[in-house]
C-alpha positions as CSV (number, residue, x, y, z in Angstrom):
1,M,-13.6,-1.2,-2.6
2,A,-10.4,0.0,-2.0
3,I,-6.9,0.1,-4.1
4,G,-3.8,-0.3,-1.4
5,G,-6.3,1.0,1.3
6,I,-7.4,3.9,-0.7
7,S,-11.3,4.2,-1.8
8,I,-11.7,4.0,-5.6
9,I,-14.3,6.9,-5.3
10,L,-11.7,8.9,-3.6
11,I,-9.3,7.9,-6.4
12,L,-11.7,8.8,-9.1
13,G,-12.6,12.0,-7.3
14,I,-9.1,13.2,-7.3
15,I,-8.5,12.1,-11.1
16,N,-11.9,14.5,-11.8
17,F,-10.7,17.4,-10.0
18,L,-7.0,17.2,-11.9
19,L,-8.9,16.9,-15.0
20,L,-11.3,19.8,-14.3
21,L,-8.3,21.9,-13.6
22,F,-6.8,20.8,-16.9
23,Q,-10.0,21.6,-18.6
24,F,-10.2,25.1,-17.2
25,S,-6.8,25.8,-17.7
26,S,-7.0,25.0,-21.3
27,G,-10.1,26.5,-21.8
28,L,-9.0,30.0,-20.6
29,H,-6.0,29.5,-22.8
30,L,-3.4,29.3,-19.6
31,I,-2.2,26.4,-20.8
32,K,-1.5,26.0,-24.7
33,V,-2.7,22.7,-26.1
34,P,-4.4,21.5,-29.2
35,F,-8.2,21.4,-29.6
36,G,-8.0,17.8,-29.8
37,V,-6.3,17.2,-26.6
38,H,-9.0,19.2,-24.7
39,K,-11.7,17.4,-26.3
40,K,-10.4,14.1,-25.6
41,T,-9.8,15.2,-21.9
42,G,-13.4,16.7,-21.6
43,I,-14.6,13.2,-23.0
44,S,-12.5,11.3,-20.3
45,L,-14.0,13.7,-17.6
46,F,-17.3,13.1,-18.6
47,I,-16.7,9.4,-18.6
48,I,-14.6,9.2,-15.1
49,A,-17.3,11.7,-13.3
50,T,-20.3,9.2,-14.4
51,I,-18.5,6.2,-13.1
52,H,-17.4,8.2,-9.9
53,G,-21.1,9.4,-9.3
54,L,-22.5,6.0,-10.0
55,L,-20.0,4.4,-7.5
56,A,-20.9,6.8,-4.9
57,I,-24.6,6.0,-5.2
58,L,-24.0,2.6,-5.3
59,T,-22.3,2.3,-2.1
60,S,-24.5,4.8,-0.1
C-alpha cells in the first residue's frame, strides 16, 4: 500500500518519530504546552504506533 508512491508504513513511522520528539520535548519542558495537549498527543502516538506496527507485521 502506498500514497503517492510512498509506503503507508513509512509515513506512519515518520509521524511516530515526530510525535515522539514532541512528547520528549514537552515532557522535559523544552516546549511549554498545556498538559491536555501532551496527553492527547500521547494517545495519538499510541494509536498511530499500534497501526504502524500491525501494518508492518501484516505485510511481512
